[in-house]
C-alpha positions in Angstrom: 20.4 -22.8 -18.3 20.7 -22.5 -14.3 23.5 -25.0 -12.8 22.9 -25.5 -8.5 25.5 -27.7 -7.2 24.6 -30.5 -5.1 22.2 -33.7 -6.7 20.5 -30.4 -8.9 23.1 -30.5 -11.4 20.9 -27.6 -14.2 18.5 -26.4 -14.6 17.0 -26.4 -18.3 13.7 -25.6 -20.5 12.2 -28.8 -20.0 12.6 -28.9 -15.8 15.2 -29.7 -14.0 17.8 -32.4 -13.9 19.0 -34.5 -11.1 21.8 -37.3 -10.6 18.6 -39.9 -11.8 16.5 -38.7 -14.2 14.7 -35.5 -15.9 12.3 -34.1 -12.8 9.4 -31.8 -14.7 9.9 -28.3 -12.6 6.0 -28.6 -11.1 6.8 -31.7 -9.8 10.5 -30.3 -7.6 8.0 -29.9 -4.3 7.1 -33.7 -3.9 10.3 -35.2 -4.8 11.4 -37.4 -1.3 13.2 -35.5 0.8 15.6 -38.7 1.7 16.6 -38.2 -1.6 17.6 -34.5 -1.8 20.8 -33.6 -0.7 19.7 -30.6 1.6 22.8 -28.5 2.1 22.6 -28.1 -2.0 19.3 -26.2 -1.5 20.7 -23.5 0.9 22.7 -21.8 -2.0 20.3 -22.1 -4.4 17.7 -20.2 -2.7 20.5 -17.3 -1.1 23.6 -17.1 -2.2 24.6 -13.7 -3.2 24.4 -14.6 -6.8 20.8 -16.4 -6.6 20.0 -14.0 -9.5 21.6 -16.5 -11.6 19.9 -19.0 -10.9 16.0 -19.8 -12.4 13.1 -18.5 -10.5 11.4 -21.4 -10.9 14.7 -23.6 -9.2 14.7 -21.5 -5.9 11.2 -21.5 -5.9 11.2 -25.4 -5.8 13.6 -25.1 -3.7 12.2 -23.1 -1.1 9.3 -25.5 -1.6 11.7 -28.5 -0.6 12.9 -26.7 2.2 9.4 -25.5 3.5 8.4 -29.9 4.0 11.2 -29.9 6.5 9.2 -27.9 9.1 11.4 -26.8 12.5 14.2 -28.1 10.7 14.4 -25.6 8.1 15.0 -23.1 11.0 18.9 -23.0 10.3 18.1 -22.5 6.4 15.4 -20.1 6.6 18.1 -17.6 8.9 21.0 -17.9 6.6 18.2 -16.3 3.5 16.8 -14.0 6.3 21.0 -12.6 7.0 20.7 -11.8 3.0 18.3 -9.3 2.9 21.1 -6.9 4.8 22.8 -7.4 1.1 24.2 -3.8 -0.4 21.9 -4.2 -3.3 18.0 -3.9 -2.6 17.2 -6.4 -5.2 18.7 -9.2 -2.8 16.7 -8.4 -0.2 13.1 -8.7 -1.7 14.7 -12.1 -3.6 15.5 -13.3 -0.3 12.1 -12.3 1.3 10.1 -14.4 -1.5 12.2 -17.8 -0.8 11.3 -16.8 2.7 7.4 -16.5 1.8 7.8 -19.9 -0.4 9.0 -21.9 3.1 5.7 -21.0 4.8 6.1 -20.9 8.7 9.7 -21.1 9.0 10.0 -18.1 6.3 7.7 -16.5 8.0 9.6 -16.1 11.7 12.9 -15.9 9.9 11.2 -12.8 8.2 9.6 -11.0 11.7 13.1 -11.8 12.5 13.9 -8.7 10.4 11.3 -5.7 11.1 13.5 -4.3 14.0 16.4 -3.5 11.1 18.0 -0.8 11.0 17.8 -1.1 7.2 13.3 1.1 6.5 13.9 -0.9 2.9 14.8 -4.9 4.7 12.3 -3.6 7.3 9.3 -2.7 4.5 10.2 -5.8 2.2 10.0 -8.1 5.6 6.4 -6.6 5.9 5.3 -6.9 2.6 5.9 -10.5 2.3 4.3 -11.4 6.2 1.2 -9.5 4.7 1.2 -11.7 1.8 1.4 -15.0 4.2 -2.0 -15.6 5.9 -2.4 -17.2 8.9 1.4 -18.2 8.9 2.5 -14.5 8.6 -0.2 -13.3 10.4 1.2 -15.8 13.9 4.3 -14.5 13.3 3.8 -10.2 13.3 1.9 -11.0 16.0 5.0 -12.6 17.6 6.9 -9.7 17.0 4.9 -8.3 20.6 6.6 -10.8 22.5 9.8 -9.5 20.9 10.8 -6.6 23.6 11.4 -4.1 20.3 9.0 -1.3 20.2 10.8 -0.5 16.7 9.8 -4.6 15.5 6.5 -4.3 16.7 5.2 -1.4 15.0 6.4 -3.1 11.9 4.3 -5.5 12.7 1.4 -3.6 13.9 1.8 -1.3 10.6 1.8 -4.8 8.6 -1.0 -6.9 9.9 -3.4 -3.4 9.3 -2.8 -3.9 5.5 -4.2 -7.8 6.4 -7.6 -7.0 6.4 -9.9 -8.4 9.0 -7.1 -11.1 9.1 -4.5 -8.7 10.5 -7.9 -6.5 12.8 -8.7 -9.7 14.8 -4.4 -10.1 15.8 -3.8 -6.5 16.4 -7.0 -6.8 18.8 -5.6 -9.9 20.5 -2.9 -7.7 21.9 -5.5 -4.7 23.4 -4.9 -6.7 26.8 -1.4 -7.1 26.3 1.0 -6.7 29.3 2.8 -4.0 27.5 1.6 -0.2 27.5 3.5 -0.1 24.5 2.1 -3.0 22.5 -1.2 -2.1 23.2 -1.3 1.5 22.6 0.4 0.5 19.0 -2.3 -2.4 18.6 -4.8 0.6 18.8 -3.2 3.0 16.5 -3.0 0.2 13.9 -6.7 -0.6 14.7 -7.4 3.1 13.8 -5.2 3.0 10.2 -7.3 -0.5 9.4 -10.3 -0.5 6.7 -13.4 0.4 8.3 -14.7 -3.2 7.2 -11.7 -4.7 8.3 -11.6 -2.8 12.0 -15.5 -2.7 12.6 -15.9 -5.8 14.7 -13.4 -4.2 17.2 -14.0 -0.9 17.6 -16.3 -1.1 20.8 -12.9 -2.6 22.3 -10.6 0.3 21.2 -13.2 3.0 22.2 -12.7 0.6 26.4 -8.7 0.7 25.8 -8.9 4.1 24.8 -10.9 5.2 27.9 -9.0 3.2 30.4 -5.2 4.0 28.6 -3.9 1.8 31.7 
């Protein structure tokens, strides 16, 4: 059994126990947010020993934070900071929780694309590449961040996303930054032929006129 804090008082095989009544695991993310002690959710998904909590508790807590939208940003950044933990398993758990959080989780993951630790960058890239449009938007935003390493990581992750990633990369072929354009061209060259097919003419024009 797990013992989260606040309104979540116990994780048992039957679901989540609250101060009021048992809540089935699948219904946890649909609870009325006004009934939740939101500050209690962060330790459930972010504390250093959160591997001791049931995975379904972490998933439910992260999905509940997702409902907060932009208000979840501080929680997401707190989780992202856990990706610098010395234990690579913590990187994966934090990244998984951020992936469950949706848009704010995606942008928090993107903040790790320039991390000095390759394993942290790689974990963020893999998580973002699984997040569809939310992940692509966050990866695209790395082009404006000013870090060549972050955009290099982002462009590589976009390459893993098939047609959506290729389309996002192609949108940067006319970027004001030569580095952004170059990395977009290089990444498109590594995309699958099927994903990149619709953008090859633009790539060719960019190669002919690099300026």
